[in-house]
C-alpha positions in Angstrom: 99.7 107.3 96.0 98.3 108.0 92.9 98.7 104.7 90.7 96.8 103.0 94.2 94.1 105.4 93.5 94.0 104.7 90.0 94.2 100.8 90.4 92.4 100.3 93.3 89.2 102.8 93.9 90.1 103.1 97.6 88.7 106.3 98.8 91.3 109.0 100.3 90.4 107.9 103.8 90.8 104.2 102.9 94.6 105.2 101.3 95.1 106.6 104.7 94.5 103.3 107.1 96.5 101.4 105.0 99.3 100.0 107.2 102.2 98.0 106.0 100.6 94.8 107.7 97.3 95.3 105.1 100.0 95.4 102.2 101.0 91.6 100.7 103.3 91.9 97.4 105.2 88.9 95.6 106.5 89.1 92.0 103.3 87.7 90.8 100.5 89.1 92.7 99.7 91.4 95.5 96.6 92.5 97.7 95.9 95.2 100.0 93.3 94.9 103.0 91.1 97.7 103.1 89.3 99.5 106.5 86.5 100.9 104.8 83.0 102.5 105.5 81.4 101.1 108.4 84.3 99.7 109.7 83.9 96.9 106.9 86.8 95.1 105.3 88.1 94.0 101.9 90.7 92.6 99.9 91.5 94.4 96.8 94.0 92.7 94.2 97.1 95.0 93.2 97.8 94.6 89.6 101.7 94.6 88.0 102.0 98.5 87.7 100.6 99.1 91.6 102.9 96.4 93.1 105.6 97.8 90.9 105.1 101.5 92.0 104.7 100.4 95.8 108.1 98.9 96.1 109.5 102.0 94.9 107.3 104.1 97.1 108.5 102.2 100.2 111.8 102.4 99.6 112.1 106.2 99.8 109.1 106.7 102.2 109.8 108.9 104.8 110.8 106.5 107.8 110.0 108.4 111.6 109.0 107.6 114.7 105.4 108.9 113.7 104.7 106.8 111.0 103.1 104.1 113.3 102.4 101.5 110.7 100.7 103.8 108.0 101.8 102.8 104.7 101.5 106.5 103.3 103.2 109.4 105.4 104.1 113.1 105.4 106.4 115.1 107.4 104.5 114.7 110.6 103.5 111.3 110.6 100.4 109.4 108.9 98.6 111.2 105.9 95.1 112.7 106.2 92.6 112.5 103.5 93.2 116.6 103.0 96.6 115.9 102.3 96.0 113.1 99.6 93.4 115.6 98.0 95.8 118.1 97.9 98.7 115.8 96.7 96.8 114.4 93.7 95.7 118.2 93.0 99.4 118.7 92.9 100.2 116.0 90.4 97.3 116.5 88.7 98.3 120.4 87.7 101.6 119.4 87.4 100.8 117.1 84.5 98.2 120.0 83.1 95.1 118.1 84.0 91.9 119.9 85.4 89.4 117.9 87.9 91.5 115.3 89.1 91.2 114.2 92.7 91.1 111.1 94.6 87.1 110.7 94.0 87.8 111.2 89.9 90.1 108.8 90.2 88.4 105.8 92.0 85.9 107.3 89.6 87.4 106.2 86.8 88.2 103.0 88.1 85.1 101.9 88.3 83.9 103.4 84.6 87.3 101.3 83.4 86.4 98.5 85.1 83.0 98.3 83.6 83.2 99.8 80.1 87.3 98.8 79.0 87.4 95.4 81.2 83.8 94.3 80.8 83.6 93.2 84.6 80.5 93.2 85.7 79.0 94.9 88.2 78.8 92.6 91.4 82.5 92.3 90.7 82.9 95.8 90.8 80.9 96.9 93.3 82.5 94.1 95.7 86.3 96.0 94.5 84.7 99.3 95.3 83.1 98.2 98.7 79.7 98.8 97.3 77.1 97.4 99.7 74.4 97.8 97.1 75.2 97.2 93.2 72.9 100.1 92.7 75.7 102.5 93.9 77.7 101.3 91.5 75.5 101.0 89.3 75.5 104.7 88.5 79.2 104.4 86.8 76.9 102.5 84.1 75.5 106.3 83.2 76.2 107.4 80.1 78.4 109.9 79.4 77.7 112.6 76.6 80.7 112.1 74.9 79.5 108.0 74.8 75.6 109.3 73.3 77.8 111.0 70.8 79.7 108.5 69.6 76.8 105.7 69.5 75.0 108.4 67.5 78.1 108.3 65.3 78.7 104.8 65.0 75.4 104.8 63.1 77.2 106.3 59.9 
């Protein structure tokens, strides 16, 4: 779940809505079809690490009749948004990380695409499910660390 959030930029609510039929994977590629805000659909590619993690999870996923086709399930059926937040917080705590949430993973995904992978803002907007690229543009705002690094580079 954490890997999927970190490498696709899904919202917690979108993750909860992922059904088995929404996931297509082969050895070389994969996608997940996501129901976003406003009942809009988008297809997000899955990288090799995400495909591997998802395959491993599906092997051990709890199987109950309450699953209703949901990929992510808890003891009482399909996972809820608050359940996703709790699970992410628990694993972040175990890893010794603070201030990690599904939204932080989404934000990190967008920032990494824009800064590290040098992906254009229109592509990132499509992957994030943003209707307006101005929403995506906020991920390009430099952090204090970015500003300090820029000034240090002058030396």
